[in-house]
VOGU-3710 file (C-alpha; in Angstrom, 3 decimals, decimal comma):
1> mkasevlrky> -39,188/-7,551/19,446  -40,115/-8,449/15,928  -38,198/-7,507/12,811  -41,289/-5,816/11,637  -41,598/-3,419/14,566  -37,977/-2,708/14,376  -38,210/-1,568/10,536  -41,635/0,241/11,082  -39,783/2,214/14,035  -36,649/2,722/11,881
11> qqgerdfrrl> -39,036/4,296/9,149  -40,481/6,603/11,417  -37,092/7,813/12,544  -36,216/5,705/15,437  -32,413/4,768/15,877  -32,520/3,413/19,415  -32,582/-0,190/19,597  -30,765/-0,785/22,821  -30,895/-3,812/25,089  -33,658/-5,339/22,922
21> slrgqsfkgk> -34,206/-9,024/22,169  -33,859/-9,597/18,533  -33,272/-13,660/18,724  -33,934/-15,257/15,503  -35,128/-11,969/13,806  -34,440/-11,507/10,111  -33,411/-8,080/8,813  -32,103/-9,687/5,509  -31,278/-6,976/2,899  -32,774/-3,900/5,205
31> nlegadfsea> -31,172/-0,665/5,490  -30,502/-0,027/9,182  -27,879/2,524/8,444  -26,681/4,439/11,966  -29,137/2,141/13,988  -27,920/1,398/17,334  -28,138/-2,033/18,636  -25,947/-1,750/21,863  -26,346/-4,728/24,329  -29,027/-6,029/22,293
41> dirganftna> -29,547/-10,201/22,155  -28,852/-10,615/18,350  -28,138/-14,396/18,498  -29,602/-16,088/15,634  -30,511/-12,748/13,989  -30,159/-12,546/10,090  -28,573/-9,536/8,816  -27,314/-11,190/5,193  -27,011/-8,200/2,733  -28,283/-5,510/5,456
51> ylkgakfcga> -26,851/-2,029/5,083  -25,352/-1,286/8,611  -23,132/1,604/7,961  -22,155/3,384/11,038  -24,560/1,052/13,189  -23,969/0,075/16,734  -23,643/-3,499/18,130  -21,657/-2,090/21,485  -21,922/-4,800/24,080  -24,415/-7,060/21,703
61> kaglqrrwai> -24,540/-10,861/22,177  -24,539/-12,592/19,072  -24,271/-16,561/18,298  -26,278/-19,414/18,401  -30,083/-19,901/19,966  -30,390/-22,137/22,273  -32,259/-24,979/20,147  -29,104/-24,864/17,611  -26,817/-25,123/20,688  -28,613/-28,352/21,533
71> flvivswlls> -28,440/-29,693/18,379  -24,554/-29,198/17,987  -24,097/-30,920/21,393  -26,343/-33,862/20,004  -23,884/-33,760/16,510  -20,886/-33,431/19,096  -21,894/-36,590/20,743  -22,831/-38,475/17,798  -19,143/-38,013/16,381  -17,592/-38,957/19,619
81> alsgifsvwt> -19,656/-42,042/19,478  -18,437/-42,740/15,842  -14,701/-41,679/17,233  -14,919/-44,377/19,906  -16,253/-46,929/17,590  -13,272/-46,522/15,307  -10,735/-46,346/18,264  -12,084/-49,606/19,601  -11,356/-51,358/16,049  -7,935/-49,954/16,545
91> glfvslifye> -7,204/-51,145/19,873  -8,714/-54,714/18,709  -6,006/-54,678/15,710  -3,432/-54,315/18,637  -4,887/-56,943/20,941  -4,268/-59,479/18,358  -0,577/-59,631/19,643  -2,099/-61,912/22,208  -3,676/-64,422/20,338  -2,049/-67,897/20,084
101> diesiiagvi> -1,622/-68,114/16,480  1,123/-66,924/14,882  -0,724/-64,855/12,079  -2,520/-62,997/14,592  0,782/-62,171/16,592  1,982/-60,811/13,451  -0,799/-58,593/12,469  -0,897/-57,542/16,328  2,765/-56,178/16,150  2,603/-54,774/12,742
111> slivlvaflv> -0,579/-52,990/13,987  1,218/-51,698/17,144  4,184/-50,540/15,372  2,137/-48,668/12,771  -0,026/-47,215/15,228  2,724/-45,963/17,446  4,433/-44,114/14,502  1,101/-42,637/13,388  0,643/-41,458/17,002  3,732/-39,777/17,315
121> vtirkglarg> 4,124/-38,346/13,643  0,711/-37,000/14,101  1,291/-35,207/17,461  4,471/-33,652/16,017  3,502/-32,928/12,368  -0,030/-33,144/11,797  -2,539/-35,515/10,932  -1,943/-35,467/7,166  1,820/-36,797/7,755  0,872/-39,031/10,176
131> fgasaiagag> -1,236/-40,909/7,849  1,568/-40,753/5,565  3,993/-42,142/7,844  1,910/-44,973/8,520  0,837/-45,819/4,828  4,561/-46,436/4,366  4,402/-49,199/6,580  1,105/-50,852/4,842  -1,198/-51,860/7,614  -4,648/-51,655/7,303
141> avavavigai> -5,198/-50,729/11,001  -3,972/-47,159/10,057  -6,999/-46,465/7,890  -9,162/-47,314/10,585  -7,141/-44,766/13,196  -7,260/-41,979/10,843  -10,992/-42,136/10,397  -11,247/-42,348/14,318  -8,939/-39,465/15,080  -10,756/-37,544/12,515
151> agaiagaiav> -14,111/-37,778/13,807  -12,483/-37,255/17,084  -10,824/-34,394/16,171  -14,234/-32,747/14,674  -15,941/-33,615/17,534  -13,217/-32,340/19,977  -13,160/-28,927/17,964  -17,139/-28,818/17,732  -17,384/-29,675/21,524  -15,033/-27,015/22,368
161> tgaiagaiai> -16,636/-24,291/20,110  -20,236/-25,394/20,790  -19,841/-26,392/24,439  -19,382/-29,806/25,496  -16,828/-32,680/24,617  -17,635/-36,190/25,593  -15,434/-38,067/23,156  -13,050/-39,653/25,889  -15,532/-41,188/28,234  -17,762/-42,378/25,412
171> aitiagsfag> -14,872/-43,643/23,324  -13,496/-45,516/26,651  -17,106/-46,867/27,632  -17,295/-48,416/24,214  -13,852/-49,693/24,141  -14,412/-51,593/27,488  -17,162/-53,689/26,128  -15,449/-55,215/23,457  -12,475/-57,352/24,625  -11,720/-60,005/27,288
181> aiaitiagsf> -8,918/-60,645/29,997  -5,710/-58,752/28,884  -7,119/-57,792/25,332  -9,494/-55,842/27,108  -6,736/-53,727/28,767  -4,902/-53,443/25,640  -7,548/-52,573/23,520  -9,208/-50,062/25,733  -5,863/-48,124/26,144  -5,207/-47,803/22,445
191> agaiallgay> -8,937/-46,993/21,929  -8,452/-44,372/24,562  -5,424/-43,331/22,707  -7,043/-42,583/19,600  -10,049/-40,744/21,447  -7,356/-38,721/23,059  -5,962/-37,630/19,974  -8,887/-36,738/18,263  -9,711/-34,229/21,127  -5,927/-32,964/21,176
201> igwrglagde> -6,069/-32,292/17,515  -9,553/-30,516/17,910  -7,956/-28,460/20,672  -4,989/-27,746/18,705  -6,725/-26,812/15,438  -8,991/-24,307/17,246  -5,946/-22,849/19,050  -4,630/-21,744/15,713  -1,969/-24,491/15,382  -0,763/-24,683/11,852
211> khawlrpiai> 0,019/-28,299/12,031  -4,010/-28,943/12,028  -5,094/-25,624/10,615  -7,474/-27,780/8,427  -9,561/-28,486/11,438  -10,578/-25,087/12,456  -12,633/-23,863/9,315  -14,503/-27,146/9,326  -15,422/-26,787/12,995  -16,214/-23,190/13,043
221> afaatggtsf> -18,487/-23,669/9,978  -20,465/-26,196/11,534  -20,706/-24,297/15,022  -21,965/-21,320/13,146  -24,575/-22,759/11,500  -27,687/-21,135/12,765  -25,876/-18,189/14,354  -26,014/-14,626/13,769  -25,432/-13,891/10,219  -23,753/-10,817/8,627
231> ysanltdadf> -23,281/-12,363/5,589  -22,664/-9,935/2,730  -23,763/-7,063/4,904  -22,345/-3,458/4,558  -20,572/-2,805/8,093  -18,387/0,089/7,434  -18,002/2,228/10,230  -19,900/-0,238/12,400  -19,004/-0,277/15,954  -18,771/-4,032/18,141
241> taatlkstdl> -16,854/-2,845/20,937  -17,054/-5,374/23,510  -19,604/-7,526/21,611  -19,634/-11,382/21,976  -19,246/-12,928/18,598  -18,830/-16,642/18,803  -20,892/-18,353/15,607  -20,993/-15,350/13,740  -20,680/-15,337/10,250  -19,011/-12,533/8,666
251> rkanltrtcw> -17,999/-13,826/5,469  -18,083/-11,221/2,212  -18,890/-8,744/4,639  -17,499/-4,991/4,036  -15,418/-4,517/7,174  -14,093/-1,070/6,149  -13,210/0,812/9,527  -15,489/-1,483/11,485  -14,286/-1,376/15,117  -13,448/-4,688/17,082
261> qdtkkldrir> -11,989/-3,467/20,184  -12,390/-5,562/23,336  -14,633/-8,215/21,155  -15,370/-11,266/22,810  -14,708/-14,862/20,966  -13,950/-13,043/17,736  -11,408/-16,322/16,758  -14,820/-18,165/16,926  -16,601/-16,390/14,156  -16,463/-17,309/9,799
271> pgdsylenik> -14,037/-14,387/8,677  -14,177/-15,553/5,112  -11,331/-13,717/3,367  -10,851/-10,731/5,362  -8,309/-9,652/7,439  -10,045/-11,271/10,453  -8,820/-14,605/9,092  -5,482/-13,866/10,369  -5,106/-14,948/14,302  -2,522/-12,315/14,558
281> vqelvitkdg> -4,760/-9,459/13,062  -7,576/-10,596/15,187  -5,614/-9,846/18,433  -4,357/-6,554/16,978  -7,860/-5,230/16,338  -8,995/-6,674/19,633  -6,512/-5,179/21,679  -5,230/-2,189/19,570  -1,462/-3,315/20,568  0,939/-4,176/18,005
291> enknfdrlpn> 4,091/-2,783/19,702  7,439/-4,911/18,111  5,264/-7,018/16,311  5,307/-8,140/12,510  2,502/-7,734/10,299  4,662/-7,652/6,964  3,535/-8,949/3,403  -0,324/-9,254/4,476  -2,322/-8,505/1,209  -5,666/-8,142/2,739
301> lqginlqgan> -5,567/-5,531/5,866  -7,648/-2,848/3,732  -9,930/-1,130/5,453  -8,808/-2,019/8,948  -9,558/0,159/11,887  -6,303/0,691/14,165  -7,667/3,852/15,702  -5,673/5,002/18,688  -3,389/1,305/18,370  -0,036/1,407/19,831
311> lvsadftgsv> 2,172/0,237/16,832  5,572/1,418/17,970  8,351/-0,133/16,216  5,415/-2,356/14,294  6,467/-3,821/10,930  4,058/-3,230/7,959  6,751/-3,915/5,399  4,669/-4,562/1,859  1,199/-4,948/3,487  -1,883/-3,193/2,136
321> lkdatlhran> -3,761/-0,998/4,079  -5,771/0,644/1,587  -8,627/3,135/3,294  -7,800/2,039/6,934  -7,740/4,202/9,761  -4,770/4,777/11,854  -6,456/8,087/13,525  -4,209/8,985/16,500  -2,190/5,552/16,112  1,306/5,655/17,610
331> ltdailtets> 3,370/4,813/14,737  7,104/5,963/16,435  9,724/3,883/14,405  7,156/1,835/12,718  8,452/0,197/9,244  6,174/1,431/6,387  8,401/0,323/3,499  6,839/-0,361/0,386  3,509/-0,296/2,327  0,146/0,880/0,591
341> ligtnledan> -1,724/3,685/2,469  -3,457/4,754/-0,130  -6,480/6,831/1,145  -5,882/5,775/4,828  -6,929/8,284/7,627  -3,595/9,200/9,474  -4,857/12,375/11,169  -3,034/12,988/14,516  -0,852/9,832/14,140  2,460/9,856/15,533
351> lsraklvqtk> 5,106/8,874/12,760  8,008/10,222/14,326  10,992/8,531/13,055  9,034/6,384/10,627  10,163/4,632/7,659  8,189/5,732/4,932  10,415/4,699/2,032  8,329/3,865/-1,003  5,312/3,882/0,754  2,215/4,476/-1,484
361> ldqanftgat> 0,560/7,611/-0,142  -2,095/9,072/-2,630  -5,036/10,595/-1,255  -3,409/9,588/2,484  -4,641/12,194/5,362  -1,819/13,394/7,325  -3,742/16,108/9,265  -2,100/17,022/12,276  0,188/14,275/11,837  3,668/14,373/13,258
371> ltgafiedwg> 6,365/13,312/10,901  9,659/14,640/13,014  12,786/12,485/11,953  10,636/10,253/9,580  12,628/8,755/6,793  10,688/9,615/3,274  13,210/8,050/0,715  10,894/7,639/-2,673  7,587/7,972/-0,685  4,477/8,215/-2,849
381> itpatilngv> 2,642/11,319/-2,059  0,791/13,049/-4,704  -1,429/16,164/-5,190  -4,343/14,298/-3,395  -2,228/13,820/-0,368  -3,384/15,878/2,412  -0,653/17,592/4,611  -2,794/19,996/6,317  -0,959/21,204/9,510  1,692/18,357/9,694
391> qcqyiymhlp> 3,782/18,805/12,557  7,341/18,327/11,768  10,700/19,694/12,844  13,121/17,867/10,539  13,100/15,090/8,001  15,370/12,591/6,135  15,370/11,942/2,461  17,129/8,663/2,832  17,793/5,803/5,165  20,481/5,722/7,518
401> skddpdpcrk> 23,397/3,851/7,271  26,580/3,015/9,807  28,702/5,783/7,648  25,751/8,562/7,577  23,237/8,186/10,595  21,711/11,306/9,738  21,263/10,954/5,788  20,084/14,145/3,819  18,646/15,893/6,345  16,203/18,514/5,824
411> pdnkkevfkd> 16,797/21,435/6,598  20,451/21,038/6,008  21,585/22,752/8,812  21,239/20,494/11,657  20,857/23,705/14,351  17,604/24,679/12,181  14,258/23,227/12,197  10,801/23,652/10,066  8,612/26,444/11,579  4,851/25,495/11,815
421> gefadfiapl> 3,492/25,000/8,244  6,857/25,060/6,617  7,001/21,502/5,985  3,902/21,064/3,891  4,816/23,955/1,770  8,435/22,594/1,581  7,279/18,912/0,402  4,086/18,847/-1,286  3,876/18,217/-4,916  2,828/20,845/-7,240
431> vktldlyhtd> 0,264/19,779/-9,597  -0,829/16,842/-11,669  1,306/17,314/-14,510  1,386/15,985/-18,166  4,264/13,530/-18,492  5,520/13,235/-22,091  7,975/10,365/-21,656  10,363/9,659/-24,623  12,196/6,104/-24,637  13,269/5,671/-28,253
441> gvdpravaia> 15,753/8,322/-28,670  14,781/12,183/-29,029  14,246/14,567/-31,696  14,251/17,966/-30,826  12,820/19,434/-33,681  9,881/16,827/-33,613  9,468/17,490/-29,831  9,378/21,255/-30,250  6,744/21,288/-33,473  4,504/18,436/-31,780
451> fqdlveqhpe> 4,409/20,196/-28,469  3,911/23,638/-29,781  0,732/22,000/-32,181  -0,584/20,639/-28,906  -0,470/24,264/-26,951  -1,927/25,552/-30,187  -4,971/23,125/-30,412  -5,741/23,066/-26,917  -5,274/26,940/-25,560  -8,078/26,370/-22,776
461> aeieiismek> -5,903/23,690/-20,894  -3,300/26,319/-20,224  -0,404/23,680/-21,107  3,180/24,986/-19,711  6,205/23,293/-19,643  7,626/22,893/-15,959  10,401/20,474/-16,448  12,773/18,628/-18,895  14,593/15,881/-17,492  16,956/13,316/-18,931
471> rgkkkdkfll> 16,094/9,741/-17,370  17,319/6,329/-17,374  20,521/4,635/-16,309  22,122/5,811/-19,379  20,657/8,976/-19,425  19,176/8,006/-22,747  15,312/8,779/-22,183  13,732/12,224/-21,789  10,652/13,328/-19,928  9,007/16,661/-20,662
481> raettkdanh> 6,704/17,613/-18,025  3,984/19,947/-18,481  1,225/21,804/-16,226  -2,235/21,972/-17,481  -5,647/23,005/-15,935  -7,570/20,640/-13,398  -9,767/19,314/-16,002  -7,405/18,426/-18,880  -7,616/14,940/-20,621  -3,879/13,993/-20,067
491> sefsqeyfdk> -4,395/10,716/-21,692  -5,901/12,178/-24,813  -3,258/14,808/-24,881  -0,547/12,353/-24,709  -2,061/10,404/-27,703  -2,406/13,227/-29,626  1,101/14,670/-28,842  3,171/11,388/-29,604  0,730/10,948/-32,787  2,464/14,057/-34,010
501> ytylralppe> 5,518/13,442/-32,660  5,901/9,765/-34,528  4,423/11,211/-37,952  7,347/14,373/-37,687  9,921/11,506/-36,752  9,357/9,974/-40,142  9,519/12,769/-42,297  12,825/13,421/-44,266  15,190/16,108/-42,262  14,562/18,433/-44,991
511> averllaekd> 10,726/18,497/-44,604  11,013/18,937/-41,004  13,135/21,997/-41,614  10,535/23,620/-43,705  8,366/23,223/-41,066  10,561/24,818/-38,847  11,095/27,575/-41,045  7,439/28,531/-40,795  7,345/28,529/-37,444  7,960/31,121/-35,095
521> yqirwlqgqi> 10,787/31,938/-32,603  8,924/29,930/-30,242  9,395/26,847/-31,851  13,065/27,605/-32,450  13,706/28,525/-28,897  11,955/25,159/-27,709  14,163/23,154/-30,186  17,268/24,918/-28,619  16,337/24,429/-25,162  15,509/20,626/-25,678
531> sfaikkpniq> 18,671/20,235/-27,422  20,528/21,827/-24,683  18,896/19,660/-22,145  19,381/16,614/-23,849  23,016/16,983/-24,735  24,178/18,525/-21,614  25,068/15,902/-18,672  22,314/15,350/-15,986  20,455/18,343/-16,628  16,902/19,163/-15,648
541> ahsyhqqgds> 15,006/22,162/-16,342  12,139/22,771/-13,733  9,531/25,729/-13,420  8,295/25,234/-10,093  5,627/27,648/-8,265  5,861/27,141/-4,484  7,024/29,140/-1,601  9,821/28,174/0,519  13,719/28,745/1,004  15,069/24,939/0,981
551> nmnensgint> 15,467/22,528/-2,278  15,753/19,061/-1,906  18,555/17,038/-3,660  18,810/15,786/-7,258  15,971/13,634/-8,775  13,948/14,050/-5,803  11,450/15,635/-7,651  10,420/18,090/-4,913  11,977/21,450/-4,997  11,112/24,954/-3,447
561> gggnyihgny> 12,188/28,564/-3,935  9,875/29,854/-6,140  12,405/30,268/-9,051  12,835/28,905/-12,783  16,268/27,264/-13,181  17,991/24,810/-14,938  19,856/22,489/-12,486  22,727/19,548/-12,932  23,945/17,494/-9,764  22,472/20,047/-7,066
571> tentgrdrig> 20,465/23,217/-7,143  20,244/26,027/-4,405  17,281/28,827/-4,642  17,408/31,265/-1,598  15,096/33,982/-2,995  11,369/34,030/-3,338  11,521/35,580/-6,474  13,678/34,860/-9,674  16,843/34,744/-7,985  18,633/31,512/-8,997
581> tvkgdiinaa> 21,936/29,790/-9,879  23,094/27,399/-12,524  25,504/24,397/-11,392  26,473/21,066/-12,642  28,871/18,507/-12,906  29,551/19,450/-16,618  30,451/23,390/-15,516  34,422/23,110/-14,949  35,358/25,116/-17,982  38,295/27,733/-17,428
591> qpktnlaeaa> 37,744/31,249/-16,739  36,399/32,917/-19,708  38,348/35,474/-21,788  37,578/39,077/-22,167  35,617/38,442/-25,580  33,654/36,024/-23,663  32,912/38,159/-20,660  32,005/41,206/-23,186  29,756/38,960/-25,345  27,909/37,681/-21,845
601> aeieqllkql> 27,784/41,405/-20,241  25,933/42,578/-23,371  23,525/39,901/-23,380  22,755/40,426/-19,744  22,246/44,018/-20,654  19,923/43,128/-23,329  18,073/40,787/-20,687  17,610/43,154/-18,241  16,231/45,841/-20,610  13,532/43,215/-21,796
611> ensyptttis> 12,794/41,984/-18,196  11,534/45,691/-17,849  8,887/45,088/-20,371  8,174/41,101/-20,147  7,380/39,231/-17,285  9,632/36,173/-16,454  8,145/34,146/-13,771  7,174/31,197/-15,996  8,862/29,208/-18,447  6,739/30,189/-21,158
621> eqmivaaevv> 7,465/33,939/-20,482  11,098/33,253/-20,293  10,635/31,465/-23,575  9,728/34,633/-24,972  12,002/36,996/-23,638  14,908/34,390/-24,748  13,505/34,396/-28,469  13,048/38,221/-28,526  17,170/38,248/-27,140  18,143/35,649/-30,000
631> kriesnpnlk> 16,369/38,119/-32,522  18,024/41,083/-31,497  21,467/39,141/-31,893  20,587/38,058/-35,231  19,445/41,442/-36,263  22,863/42,933/-34,851  25,620/41,446/-37,011  28,591/42,489/-34,818  27,054/40,785/-31,565  26,263/37,828/-33,456
641> krvvyalkeg> 29,844/37,846/-34,287  30,860/38,331/-31,102  28,606/36,043/-29,688  30,158/33,115/-32,004  33,460/33,559/-31,419  32,793/33,499/-27,669  30,998/30,498/-28,109  33,795/28,897/-29,988  36,559/30,202/-27,496  34,827/29,316/-24,012
651> glaafekaid> 31,807/26,901/-25,038  28,547/26,512/-24,207  29,057/25,889/-20,572  31,327/28,806/-20,006  29,030/31,147/-21,595  26,228/29,957/-19,663  28,058/30,469/-16,506  29,193/33,695/-17,634  25,582/35,149/-17,845  24,615/36,006/-14,424
661> npvgafvvga> 20,620/35,726/-15,234  18,342/32,564/-14,783  17,149/33,119/-18,136  20,696/33,197/-19,680  20,284/29,221/-19,809  17,279/29,360/-22,213  19,269/32,018/-24,076  22,480/29,455/-24,445  19,798/26,723/-25,494  18,274/28,594/-28,022
671> ikgwqevete> 21,659/30,057/-29,568  22,621/26,233/-29,762  19,664/25,189/-31,646  20,251/28,254/-33,934  23,869/27,100/-34,523  22,811/23,662/-35,511  20,192/24,939/-37,865  23,306/27,269/-39,272  25,464/24,153/-39,708  23,047/22,122/-41,626
//
């Protein structure tokens, strides 16, 4: 069928073009999305720049038309003849050893030595090294031998690729017509050896031998001339199952999620720089069997289709499988350390005991996947990672070691497992956050003012603090993390905040104090809380809204429990409301004395009274309650004296511990900031 007829029917809604003969037809630049060319004869067809998303070529036959195949055979014969001619000249150099004059004998001996060295090194190390070894000897015969071997290699490769190889017979026939007596035998023998070497190089080059890798693309490019062309075509989601693809041009084609299962002659295509240029990967996409195989550090596996593949214990360390499909793949015990799986489809995949350490998983789809026993240390899930219906009984937060084969198992109790749906709630990131990272020292007063100004300038963004963390090896960095609405421009907010913060830090201390004096208790409280978070070792303040009863370990960035709390090395929350504890390596103070306990009890009473009138679910709401507590302390001189005395006697940590209320830590932070102001 002519291309024009196919296009006309396609415009009319026809999509079934199975079993048609489309040899030599041109569909260059045409839109044939979803067309079915299964079992069609597309030899010599031109699909350059065509849009073929979702098209089917199952069982189709691609490659050369007959006239192009005949042309390649003729070229192969010519190259074989050229190889034979140069091989004969090489043999004649060696035959000089049987001449009577001493000059000829010396030339023949040198030629023999150099030629033998050339043959041995070429077979063992490759043509380039063979030439180098021979060049050292300085024999003129070598150049001729090299030219003959190259011509023979190309001839052999094209013969294998195109169909016929006559290099050896032709070379020996030509060699037999050139010498006399004994010289004929010697010359013919070495001519045959050179021709055989050319055929050997061609065979090994096409077989993927790295020593002769230079030959493969040359031979395949030549053999693909006039073949089926998908150059720069969009083959996203196309299906080539069981198709024959010899002499097919796939350079610059979009091969995202293209199916190559059971294809034939895939090793004879022009792959360009796609994932198909790797012979191991070609075998993988054909067989879908990568069990116990190594595919590490491969940067161009983007979009590869491994749906349903057997990848048990396969190693993809550091490889890029962005936008790939691993739907229903068996990845049990697979190594995916530092692997990029951004946008990858992992639906219903089995990732039991897989190593997902530092794996990039933004926009990855785990719907229905199994993650039981997987190792997820520092894995890179984001709010865009889909975790619907994940099957997981337990997980490990760190890689195993000899001393600890079950490192940081979750749930912690080895007799417990996650119930259906619990894992996704436990592990999912909460929200996209505005992260204000301070690297060059921290001024709590400047932070408080700059942040409050940002909140006031953008009420529509609903900016709310969810965590304050000390970062860096020396704990000298500070991260203020805030939740915003989805459409908030975090880049602009960050720039606006740090412009204000930098300006405030440049002001004299008294100017900053005047600004603080003009602000309300909200600013005072925030300054105190930041001071408290910075000066307290290993402290983090969080306000997370997530259901579940399990918390992960320190610095994991993943917390559950639904509470608002400050934690040090490890924090537990067992309730779903505001029940929480405060722990850390700095809370080692002695038992508080009577006046400290009494002051703490009075503050607890104040908090209970205020909680009846004020909500305390979020950080902002707790800020309001804490500010009101500080205000009432300041308005009650006797209580203020008792609090000051209790702080001097027991210290901040002990006082905080004595207050049995999650908001107590915020109150202590506010009092700390208030104390600093009084001291100044």
